[in-house]
Every structure is written in structure tokens, then in C-alpha cells.
matplotlib code that plots the C-alpha trace (Angstrom):
import matplotlib.pyplot as plt

x = [41.2, 38.3, 39.2, 37.8, 34.8, 35.8, 33.8, 32.3, 31.9, 29.8, 29.8, 26.2, 27.2, 24.5, 25.8, 27.3, 26.7, 24.0, 23.1, 20.9, 23.3, 26.4, 26.6, 26.9, 29.9, 33.1, 34.9, 31.9, 31.3, 27.7, 28.1, 29.6, 26.2, 26.5, 30.2, 31.3, 34.9, 33.6, 32.1, 35.4, 37.5, 35.2, 35.2, 39.0, 39.1, 36.8, 39.0, 42.0, 40.1, 39.5, 35.7, 33.9, 31.7, 30.1, 26.3, 24.4, 20.8, 18.5, 15.1, 13.3, 12.0, 13.2, 14.0, 11.9, 12.7, 15.5, 15.5, 17.2, 19.7, 21.4, 20.2, 21.4, 21.2, 23.4, 22.2, 24.0, 25.2, 26.8, 28.5, 29.7, 31.1, 33.1, 34.3, 35.1, 37.7, 39.4, 39.4, 40.6, 38.9, 35.9, 32.5, 29.9, 26.2, 23.3, 19.6, 17.1, 13.4, 11.5, 8.4, 9.5, 12.0, 11.9, 14.0, 15.7, 17.2, 18.3, 19.8, 21.8, 22.9, 24.2, 25.7, 27.6, 28.7, 30.0, 32.0, 33.5, 34.4, 35.9, 33.2, 32.4, 28.7, 25.8, 22.1, 19.9, 16.3, 13.8, 10.0, 9.2, 6.4, 6.6, 3.7, 6.0, 7.8, 4.5, 3.5, 6.8, 5.8, 2.3, 0.5, -1.9, -1.0, 1.6, 1.0, -0.2, 2.4, 1.4, 1.4, 4.9, 6.3, 4.5, 6.1, 9.5, 9.4, 8.8, 11.4, 14.1, 13.1, 13.5, 16.7, 18.5, 17.2, 18.6, 22.0, 22.0, 20.8, 24.4, 26.5, 30.1, 31.6, 29.1, 31.8, 33.7, 35.7, 37.0, 38.5, 39.2, 35.6, 34.1, 32.1, 31.8, 29.2, 27.6, 23.8, 23.2, 24.8, 22.6, 19.1, 15.8, 14.1, 10.6, 9.0, 5.3, 3.9, 1.4, 3.7, 6.4, 6.7, 10.3, 11.7, 15.4, 18.2, 20.3, 22.6, 25.5, 27.7, 27.6, 29.5, 32.7, 30.8, 28.4, 25.7, 26.0, 25.3, 21.7, 20.9, 17.5, 16.6, 13.1, 12.1, 8.4, 7.2, 7.1, 10.5, 12.1, 10.5, 11.9, 15.3, 15.2, 14.4, 16.7, 19.2, 22.9, 22.9, 20.4, 20.6, 18.7, 17.5, 18.4, 18.7, 19.8, 21.7, 18.5, 16.8, 19.6, 19.5, 15.7, 16.0, 18.7, 16.7, 13.6, 15.5, 17.4, 14.2, 12.7, 15.8, 14.9, 11.7, 13.8, 16.3, 19.1, 21.7, 21.5, 24.7, 23.5, 22.7, 25.0, 23.2, 24.3, 22.5, 22.9, 25.3, 25.6, 28.9, 29.9, 33.6, 35.7, 39.1, 37.3, 33.7, 33.2, 34.5, 32.2, 29.1, 30.1, 30.3, 26.9, 25.4, 26.9, 25.5, 22.1, 22.2, 22.6, 19.5, 16.3, 13.9, 11.1, 13.1, 13.4, 9.8, 8.5, 10.8, 9.5, 5.9, 6.5, 7.8, 4.8, 2.4, 0.8, 0.3, 3.3, 0.8, -0.1, 3.5, 4.4, 8.2, 8.4, 5.7, 5.6, 4.3, 0.5, -1.1, -2.6, -0.4, -1.2, 1.3, 1.0, -0.3, 1.5, 4.2, 7.8, 6.9, 10.6, 11.3, 7.8, 8.4, 11.9, 10.7, 7.9, 10.1, 12.8, 10.2, 8.4, 11.6, 13.2, 10.1, 11.2, 9.6, 9.3, 12.3, 14.4, 13.2, 14.3, 17.7, 17.9, 17.1, 20.6, 20.5, 16.9, 17.7, 16.0, 19.2, 21.2, 23.6, 26.8, 28.6, 32.1, 35.8, 37.3, 37.7, 34.0, 32.9, 35.2, 34.0, 30.4, 31.1, 33.1, 30.4, 27.7, 29.9, 30.9, 27.3, 26.9, 23.8, 25.4, 28.1, 29.1, 27.7, 26.3, 28.5, 26.9, 29.3, 27.8, 29.8, 31.5, 34.2, 35.6, 33.6, 34.6, 38.3, 38.1, 36.6, 39.2, 42.2, 41.2, 38.5, 39.6, 43.1, 41.5, 39.3, 42.4, 44.3, 41.4, 41.7, 38.2, 38.8, 41.1, 44.5, 44.2, 41.8, 42.1, 40.3, 39.1, 35.3, 32.5, 31.7, 35.3, 35.0, 31.7, 33.1, 30.4, 31.1, 30.6, 27.2, 27.2, 25.3, 21.7, 19.4, 17.3, 14.0, 14.5, 14.5, 11.2, 8.2, 5.8, 8.3, 9.1, 5.5, 5.1, 8.3, 7.0, 3.7, 5.5]
y = [25.5, 25.3, 25.7, 23.1, 24.1, 25.6, 25.1, 28.1, 28.6, 31.1, 31.5, 31.8, 33.8, 32.9, 34.9, 32.5, 29.5, 27.4, 25.5, 27.4, 26.4, 27.8, 30.8, 28.4, 26.6, 27.2, 29.1, 31.4, 34.8, 35.7, 39.5, 38.9, 39.2, 43.0, 43.3, 44.4, 43.3, 39.7, 40.0, 41.4, 38.6, 35.9, 37.5, 37.6, 33.9, 33.1, 35.2, 33.2, 30.1, 31.9, 31.8, 33.6, 35.5, 35.9, 36.4, 38.2, 37.3, 40.0, 40.2, 43.5, 42.4, 40.9, 37.3, 34.5, 33.1, 35.6, 34.2, 31.1, 32.3, 35.4, 36.9, 39.2, 42.6, 45.0, 46.5, 44.3, 46.9, 48.9, 45.7, 44.8, 48.2, 47.8, 44.4, 45.8, 48.1, 45.2, 42.7, 42.7, 40.0, 38.3, 39.1, 40.8, 39.8, 41.0, 40.5, 43.3, 42.8, 43.8, 43.8, 46.5, 48.6, 51.1, 50.2, 53.6, 53.4, 49.8, 50.5, 53.4, 51.5, 48.5, 50.5, 52.5, 49.2, 48.1, 51.3, 51.3, 47.6, 47.8, 45.7, 43.0, 43.6, 41.3, 41.9, 39.0, 40.0, 38.3, 38.6, 38.7, 36.5, 37.0, 38.8, 40.4, 42.3, 43.4, 45.0, 46.9, 48.6, 49.7, 46.6, 44.5, 41.3, 40.1, 40.5, 37.5, 35.3, 36.3, 40.0, 39.7, 38.3, 40.8, 43.5, 41.7, 41.6, 45.3, 45.9, 44.0, 45.8, 49.2, 48.4, 47.0, 49.9, 52.3, 50.6, 51.1, 54.7, 55.8, 54.8, 53.7, 56.9, 59.4, 61.1, 63.5, 65.5, 68.0, 70.9, 72.9, 72.9, 72.9, 69.8, 67.4, 64.9, 64.2, 64.5, 62.6, 59.5, 59.6, 58.3, 58.5, 55.2, 56.6, 53.5, 53.5, 50.1, 48.8, 48.9, 51.5, 54.8, 55.8, 58.6, 58.1, 58.3, 57.1, 59.6, 57.2, 56.4, 52.9, 50.6, 48.7, 45.5, 47.3, 46.0, 44.2, 40.5, 39.6, 36.6, 34.9, 32.3, 31.0, 27.5, 28.1, 28.3, 32.1, 32.2, 30.0, 32.1, 35.2, 33.6, 32.5, 36.1, 38.2, 36.2, 35.6, 33.0, 31.1, 29.9, 26.6, 23.8, 20.2, 17.3, 14.7, 14.7, 13.7, 16.7, 19.0, 17.5, 17.9, 21.5, 22.4, 20.8, 22.8, 26.1, 25.6, 24.9, 28.1, 30.1, 29.4, 31.3, 34.4, 33.7, 33.0, 30.3, 27.2, 28.2, 31.8, 31.1, 29.6, 27.2, 27.1, 24.6, 25.1, 22.7, 22.6, 21.1, 19.4, 18.4, 16.2, 14.5, 11.2, 10.2, 9.5, 12.9, 14.6, 12.7, 13.5, 17.2, 17.1, 15.4, 18.0, 20.8, 19.2, 18.8, 22.6, 23.4, 23.8, 21.3, 23.9, 26.1, 23.4, 22.5, 26.0, 26.7, 23.6, 24.6, 28.0, 26.5, 24.1, 26.9, 24.8, 25.1, 23.5, 21.5, 19.3, 18.2, 15.2, 14.8, 11.0, 10.6, 11.3, 14.6, 14.9, 13.8, 16.1, 19.1, 21.8, 24.0, 27.5, 29.8, 32.8, 31.2, 29.8, 27.4, 26.4, 25.2, 23.6, 21.4, 20.5, 19.5, 17.4, 15.6, 14.9, 13.5, 11.3, 10.0, 9.0, 8.1, 10.6, 11.5, 15.2, 15.0, 13.3, 15.8, 18.8, 17.3, 16.3, 19.8, 21.1, 22.6, 23.8, 25.8, 23.4, 22.6, 19.4, 18.5, 16.5, 15.2, 13.7, 14.1, 16.7, 13.8, 12.8, 16.5, 17.0, 13.7, 14.8, 18.3, 16.8, 14.3, 16.9, 19.4, 16.9, 15.9, 19.3, 20.1, 22.7, 25.4, 25.3, 25.4, 27.8, 26.7, 26.9, 25.9, 24.5, 27.0, 29.9, 30.3, 26.8, 25.2, 27.7, 27.4, 23.6, 24.0, 26.5, 24.6, 21.0, 20.8, 23.6, 22.1, 18.8, 20.5, 22.2, 18.9, 17.5, 20.3, 21.7, 24.8, 27.8, 28.2, 32.0, 34.6, 35.2, 38.5, 41.3, 41.5, 39.2, 38.7, 37.6, 35.0, 33.7, 33.6, 36.0, 38.6, 42.3, 43.1, 45.4, 48.7, 48.5, 51.5, 51.5, 52.0, 48.5, 47.0, 48.6, 47.2, 50.1, 52.7, 50.6, 50.5, 54.2, 54.8, 52.6, 54.5, 57.8]
z = [-77.5, -75.1, -71.5, -69.0, -66.9, -63.6, -60.4, -58.7, -55.0, -53.2, -49.4, -48.1, -45.0, -42.5, -39.6, -37.0, -39.3, -40.8, -37.6, -35.2, -32.5, -34.3, -32.0, -29.0, -30.5, -28.5, -31.3, -31.9, -30.2, -29.7, -30.3, -33.8, -35.4, -35.2, -35.6, -39.1, -38.5, -38.0, -41.5, -42.8, -41.3, -42.7, -46.2, -46.1, -45.2, -48.1, -50.4, -49.2, -50.4, -53.8, -53.4, -56.2, -53.9, -50.5, -50.1, -47.4, -47.2, -45.8, -44.3, -43.5, -40.1, -36.9, -37.8, -36.5, -33.1, -32.2, -28.7, -30.1, -32.7, -34.2, -37.4, -40.2, -38.4, -40.3, -43.6, -46.2, -48.7, -45.9, -44.6, -48.1, -48.8, -45.6, -46.8, -50.2, -48.6, -46.9, -49.8, -53.4, -55.4, -53.8, -55.2, -53.0, -53.3, -51.2, -51.1, -51.8, -51.7, -54.8, -52.6, -50.2, -52.2, -55.0, -58.1, -58.3, -54.8, -55.3, -58.8, -57.3, -54.2, -56.1, -58.9, -56.2, -54.6, -58.0, -58.3, -54.8, -55.1, -58.6, -60.2, -57.6, -56.8, -57.2, -56.5, -55.3, -56.1, -53.8, -53.3, -49.6, -48.3, -44.6, -42.9, -40.3, -43.2, -44.6, -41.3, -41.3, -44.6, -43.8, -45.0, -43.0, -44.9, -47.4, -51.1, -53.1, -54.7, -58.3, -57.4, -55.8, -59.0, -61.2, -59.1, -59.2, -63.0, -63.3, -60.6, -62.6, -65.8, -64.2, -62.3, -65.4, -67.5, -65.0, -65.0, -68.8, -68.6, -69.0, -72.0, -71.2, -72.6, -71.3, -69.2, -71.5, -69.0, -71.5, -69.5, -72.7, -73.9, -70.4, -71.3, -68.4, -69.6, -73.0, -72.4, -75.7, -74.0, -70.9, -71.4, -69.6, -68.7, -68.8, -67.3, -66.4, -65.3, -62.9, -59.9, -60.7, -62.5, -63.0, -65.2, -64.8, -65.7, -62.8, -61.3, -61.2, -64.3, -65.8, -63.4, -63.9, -64.8, -67.0, -64.7, -61.3, -61.4, -60.9, -58.7, -58.1, -55.4, -56.0, -57.1, -57.9, -61.5, -61.2, -59.7, -62.3, -65.1, -63.5, -63.3, -66.9, -68.0, -65.8, -63.7, -64.2, -61.4, -59.3, -55.7, -55.8, -53.5, -54.5, -52.1, -54.6, -57.9, -59.8, -58.3, -59.5, -63.0, -63.2, -62.0, -64.5, -67.4, -66.4, -66.1, -69.4, -71.3, -70.0, -71.1, -74.8, -74.4, -73.7, -76.5, -73.9, -74.2, -72.0, -70.2, -69.6, -65.9, -63.3, -60.9, -57.3, -55.1, -51.3, -49.6, -45.8, -44.7, -41.4, -41.7, -39.5, -39.9, -39.8, -40.6, -36.9, -35.9, -38.4, -37.2, -33.6, -34.5, -36.1, -33.1, -30.7, -32.9, -32.8, -29.0, -28.8, -30.9, -29.0, -30.6, -30.4, -32.7, -35.4, -35.0, -35.4, -38.3, -40.2, -39.3, -40.8, -44.1, -44.3, -43.2, -40.5, -36.8, -34.9, -32.8, -35.8, -36.2, -34.1, -33.7, -34.0, -36.6, -40.4, -41.7, -41.8, -45.0, -47.6, -46.9, -49.4, -51.2, -49.7, -52.4, -50.9, -48.8, -49.4, -52.2, -52.9, -49.3, -49.0, -52.0, -50.9, -47.4, -48.7, -51.3, -48.7, -46.2, -48.7, -50.3, -47.1, -45.1, -42.4, -39.2, -38.3, -36.1, -38.8, -41.4, -39.2, -39.1, -42.7, -43.8, -43.4, -39.9, -40.5, -43.7, -46.1, -48.0, -48.5, -45.8, -46.1, -43.0, -43.6, -44.2, -46.6, -49.1, -49.0, -49.3, -52.3, -53.9, -53.6, -55.0, -57.9, -58.8, -58.9, -60.8, -63.5, -64.1, -65.8, -63.8, -61.5, -62.0, -58.4, -54.8, -52.3, -49.4, -46.0, -43.2, -40.1, -38.0, -39.7, -37.1, -37.6, -40.4, -43.1, -42.1, -42.4, -45.9, -47.1, -45.6, -46.4, -49.1, -51.4, -51.9, -52.9, -55.5, -56.9, -57.1, -59.1, -61.6, -61.1, -59.0, -59.4, -57.7, -58.0, -59.3, -63.0, -63.1, -60.8, -61.3, -60.2, -63.9, -64.4, -61.6, -63.0, -66.5, -67.8, -70.4, -69.6, -71.1, -74.1, -73.5, -74.5, -74.8, -71.7, -73.6, -75.1, -71.6, -70.6, -72.5, -71.6, -72.8, -75.9, -76.9, -76.6, -78.6, -81.4, -81.6, -82.4]

ax = plt.figure().add_subplot(projection="3d")
ax.plot(x, y, z, "-o")
ax.set_aspect("equal")
plt.show()
């Protein structure tokens, strides 16, 4: 008997909330951005709602316009390790930049997080395009888009190879024979590529999940190819159901090139929620949140996505014509903004609002029933596995979702009443990967092995 598909929910934990004004909301506390106990309490709330996971984005520089909103300040794996000690089930996903990290350190850090959490870790591999981050790592300018993804591919090869450098039964622990480990079951990675040279093996045993979950969040051609090859889940951008269907079709076609099944990747489009007991109350809440956002913040953020001077954007006029896709910028959000503006005939001011509090994601403003209706419709289309939930204000918006939307999703038979397993792979419905010799995951090493 085939069990019915189950909806998956991830909390995209954007500090005080998705709206830039979330920290100014009465229930918010401005100092929470650097208080790990705030993160713990929020994770516990999401766990009460049986969310699959929480996700901490990360950016290796002072966030843009810090004078207007809080940012992710604490290093995410340290934060998630603290959360792991205070929770039992919820998955723990964090960003690591393949552009400004070495694969050995990241493989070790996330394998360690998987061990200390009992198998709940996930790694979101991103390529970092921001010039400010480049300057923090000794570069005068950011790496080209193509170079970032070349580096990311090698990064993923090495990280996954390191996670498989220990076989499951490498720990012998025989006190009588004095054999602690079996060296024959621990393997060098011996990777030598254009961007990385890593001998291995990892100094951490194979983790409870076999490997932590790998997530990807880029919508460019390079990003989607990367996802098709390496990812277990993707965080996507889709402003309409046809957009989501087209994205899923494209991604699933790419999976076949890597001999992966169509359902090998879970797709999570971002969904910003503004919830009220009535439609009027929800719209009033949205309006109040917008009134607290400095318009120059939204304008500069949109200009950054479009890679244009803010001066060329006129608030009550359409976007300038002939905007060009930034070769080395954030292509996913550029395409999303342009599509949204053209489809709706939006002015710049309207576009800023339509982009989910300035995040670039779809926004839904309504009652718990209307939010649940939208989620169910998209889920039953088969185009998405679930949603990257982005509450307007964490302090009150997440609680409204957990207390009023989650029960409706359960009543409709599409979301769990309780956790069925203990690992993030259990929550996602993904099998624990069978151990694979790490040489087979590293093309350079594989070619050398074949030549001997």
C-alpha cells in the first residue's frame, strides 16, 4: 500500500521576521538578533508545529543596510548546536558558502552537527555574489558566476566524499584485541581539482544520517544543474503556480542527466505569510508593517537585486526598460522581480511590496483558511513538496501559523500530526544513503585510480 504524499514545512528563520520592519513590531525585541535563547524558543515553537526543519541563512559580511533592520549575526552551526540541545526532532539546516570556505572544515562541522543532533543536520551550499563578502576574504572583487559554480561543484564533490570517507562499521572498539578502528574501512579522498586539493579522510565517523542533507537555493541554469546533481532539497522562488510547475518540470528533466529519479529532490518555494483572523485584519496588519519600513530600504534592496543605481528607479513608475540579467549577480531574484513586475504591470513601489517584504518571494495575506487553501492547492499540484515558510514577524506570525494554519493542514490529511522518525531524512522521507567509496565521488581521483 502506497502512503499518501505528506506536505513538508521548513521555517526560513529570518531573524525578527521577513519584513524589514518586523523588529519594530510590538511583540518583537530588538536585541533578539544576537540572543541564542530567542533562536531556541523559536525552534521549539516550530517543533511544536511539527515543522520538518528550520533554516538559518548566513552571509559572511555585515548585512546590507544594517541601520534599518537586524541581520543574521551569530555563526549558524553554533546556534544550531545550541538549538539541538533544546529540541528533539526538528531538522537543523544552515548555509555555508562554497566561495569562501574550505570543504574539509565544512564537512567536519556539519558531520559534527549531525552527530550532536542525532541526525538532524542539513547543509545549504551557496555561492556568494556580494562584493562586500569578497573584500572580507582578501579579494578586490567577487568571483565570476561561472567560476563560483565550478568551485561549488568541486566543493560538493569533496564534502560528500569526506562524509563517505568512513564506512559505517569502521569503529571496531575491541578491548580484547586493542583494535579501536579498522583502517581498511577508512578511506582517503585524494582529491586534486582546479580549486581544491584535499587528501582526507575526515576525522569524524560517518554520521547518523550517513550524510547530512544537502540543500541548494539558486535558480540560474548553473544553480539548477548543481541542484540536479547534488541536492536533496531546493529552496526556490515561485510567484505563481504556473511558475512552480515550470520550475519543477525543468529541474526534473535535469535530474535524468545524473541518473536520478524525478522525486529525488524536494522542492520548497518561499512563502511569506501575513495572517489575520479576517481578511481585513490581515490586510491591516500588512499595511501597518509596510508603514514601518523606510522606503529607502526597499528601494535600495530592489536596486541591489537589479544591479542598478537606485536613482534610476522611480517609485511610482514601472521598472526601466532593457534591464540586463547581471552576469555575476543574484540571477534568481533578478528573474523573479522582472517576471513579477511585467506580469502585474507594477510600479517600483508596488513591486517592492509584492516581493514578500523585500525578500523576492511570494506573499500571501489572509486568514488561516486562505493560507491553508493556497498551500493545499500548490501541494496537490505535485509541483512542490512543501514550503519555505517565512512569517512576517517571527514573534507573532509564526505562532499564528503553528496554532491556526497547521491544524487545518492536518485536518485536510496532508500534514503530520506527530513526527514519525528522528532524523531529517526521516522527516523528508529520504532513505539513508548507502556508503559509497569516496574515490567514486571524486572524478579526478577516479581517473587516476582507473589509470593504475
